[in-house]
C-alpha positions in Angstrom: 1.6 29.6 34.9 1.7 28.1 31.4 0.7 24.5 31.3 0.4 23.7 27.5 1.0 25.1 24.1 -2.4 25.3 22.4 -2.3 26.6 18.8 -1.1 29.1 16.3 -3.7 31.4 14.8 -3.6 32.4 11.2 -6.0 35.0 9.8 -6.8 35.1 6.1 -9.0 37.1 3.9 -9.5 33.8 2.0 -9.9 31.3 4.9 -11.7 28.7 2.8 -8.9 28.6 0.2 -6.3 28.4 3.0 -8.1 25.6 4.8 -8.4 23.7 1.5 -4.6 24.2 0.8 -3.6 22.7 4.1 -6.1 20.0 4.0 -6.3 19.0 0.3 -2.8 19.8 -0.9 -0.7 19.1 2.3 -3.0 16.5 3.8 -3.3 18.1 7.2 -6.5 16.8 8.8 -9.3 19.1 10.0 -9.9 18.5 13.7 -12.7 21.0 14.3 -14.5 22.1 11.1 -16.6 25.2 10.6 -19.0 25.6 7.8 -18.1 29.3 7.5 -14.3 28.5 7.5 -13.9 30.7 10.6 -12.0 29.1 13.4 -11.1 25.8 11.7 -8.7 23.7 13.7 -6.2 21.6 11.8 -3.6 19.1 13.1 -2.6 15.6 13.5 -3.4 14.6 17.1 -6.4 15.8 19.2 -5.4 17.7 22.3 -2.1 18.6 20.7 -1.2 22.0 19.3 -3.1 22.9 16.1 -3.3 25.5 13.4 -6.5 27.6 13.6 -7.5 29.5 10.5 -9.7 32.6 11.1 -11.6 34.9 8.8 -9.5 38.1 8.8 -12.3 40.2 7.4 -14.5 39.3 10.4 -11.9 39.3 13.2 -8.9 41.3 12.0 -5.3 40.1 11.7 -4.3 37.5 14.3 -0.6 38.4 13.9 1.6 41.2 12.6 3.5 39.1 10.1 3.8 35.9 8.3 4.1 32.5 10.0 6.8 30.0 9.3 5.7 26.3 9.7 8.1 23.4 10.0 6.7 19.9 9.3 8.3 16.5 9.0 7.5 14.1 6.2 8.4 10.5 5.7 10.1 10.8 2.2 11.1 14.3 1.1 11.7 13.3 -2.6 8.4 11.6 -2.9 6.6 14.4 -1.1 8.2 16.9 -3.6 7.1 14.8 -6.5 3.5 14.8 -5.2 3.5 18.5 -4.4 5.0 19.8 -7.7 1.9 18.5 -9.4 -0.2 20.6 -7.1 1.9 23.7 -6.3 3.3 26.0 -9.0 6.8 27.4 -8.7 7.9 24.8 -6.0 11.6 24.2 -6.2 13.4 20.8 -5.4 14.6 20.0 -1.9 18.0 21.4 -1.0 20.7 20.5 1.6 20.7 23.1 4.4 23.8 24.5 6.1 23.1 22.2 9.1 23.3 19.2 6.7 19.7 18.1 6.6 17.5 18.2 3.5 14.7 20.7 3.3 11.8 21.6 1.0 10.6 25.2 1.2 7.5 26.8 -0.3 4.7 29.2 0.6 0.9 28.8 1.2 -1.6 30.9 -0.7 -1.3 33.7 1.9 2.5 33.8 1.8 3.3 31.9 5.0 6.5 29.9 4.7 6.4 26.1 4.9 9.5 24.1 5.5 9.4 20.3 5.2 12.1 18.2 6.7 
């Protein structure tokens, strides 16, 4: 049976731009690079679940819809201040119905990112 969650696959017609967004804008480390930006693994801990970005032109779509990522950050207000210099149309954090604070925006391909 299932023994481990491995990854989430994202296909993009602009995989290099998507890798650069997650790495350079959000600071997610590249664990397994690929010079063709096809099958790039990104994450925080080796042998833990990762994000893998694939070339959609070469392999086709890896999913039927957009992905919704949820990440934790150490200081939501400071993170917002840093990101608003890099991402256009990002709105300030809000208080969610469940009482926690959230910062929501999209990557260049339209995948939703939620920072807690």
